[in-house]
C-alpha positions in Angstrom: -17.1 -11.4 3.5 -17.8 -14.0 6.1 -17.5 -13.6 9.8 -14.3 -15.7 9.9 -12.8 -13.6 7.0 -13.5 -10.4 8.8 -11.9 -11.8 12.0 -8.8 -12.7 10.1 -8.6 -9.3 8.5 -9.1 -7.7 11.9 -6.3 -9.7 13.3 -4.0 -8.7 10.5 -4.9 -5.0 10.8 -4.5 -5.2 14.6 -1.1 -6.9 14.4 0.2 -4.4 11.8 -1.0 -1.5 13.9 0.6 -2.9 17.0 3.9 -3.4 15.3 3.9 0.1 13.9 3.2 1.6 17.3 5.8 -0.7 19.0 8.6 0.4 16.7 7.6 4.0 16.8 7.2 4.4 20.5 5.8 7.5 22.2 9.3 8.6 23.3 10.3 11.2 20.8 13.9 12.1 20.2 15.0 15.3 22.1 16.4 18.3 20.4 20.1 19.2 20.8 19.7 23.0 21.3 16.9 25.4 21.8 17.4 28.4 19.6 21.0 29.4 19.2 23.5 26.9 17.9 26.0 26.3 15.2 25.0 25.2 11.7 25.7 21.6 12.6 23.4 21.7 15.6 20.7 23.4 13.5 21.0 20.7 10.8 20.9 18.0 13.5 17.8 19.5 15.0 16.2 19.6 11.5 16.9 15.9 11.1 15.5 15.1 14.6 12.4 17.1 13.7 11.9 15.0 10.5 12.4 11.8 12.5 9.9 12.9 15.1 7.3 13.8 12.4 7.8 10.4 10.8 7.3 8.7 14.2 4.2 10.7 14.9 2.7 9.8 11.5 3.4 6.1 12.0 1.8 6.3 15.4 -1.3 7.8 14.0 -1.4 5.1 11.2 -1.0 2.4 13.9 -3.9 3.9 16.0 -6.0 4.0 12.8 -5.3 0.4 12.0 -6.1 -0.7 15.6 -9.4 1.3 15.4 -10.2 -0.4 12.1 -9.4 -3.8 13.7 -11.8 -3.1 16.5 -14.5 -2.0 14.1 -14.1 -5.1 12.0 -14.3 -7.3 15.1 -17.6 -5.5 16.1 -19.1 -6.1 12.6 -17.9 -9.7 12.5 -19.5 -10.6 15.8 -22.8 -9.0 14.8 -23.1 -11.1 11.6 
């Protein structure tokens, strides 16, 4: 792969990682109740927990893509 090809790939990885992190911001959704609540509140908290886990997973993928982007930039400039 040429230096220019690596820079283009780095740009695509970086853009994708940035978009993932932007749409899954670090502000997680708060829970409705702590321990005691009706079945509806417990179900709502379970759904919120699933959404928060999905957001955290996407944030980690975004950071990984940005790190890969920086690594590709480093390699492309050393060629």
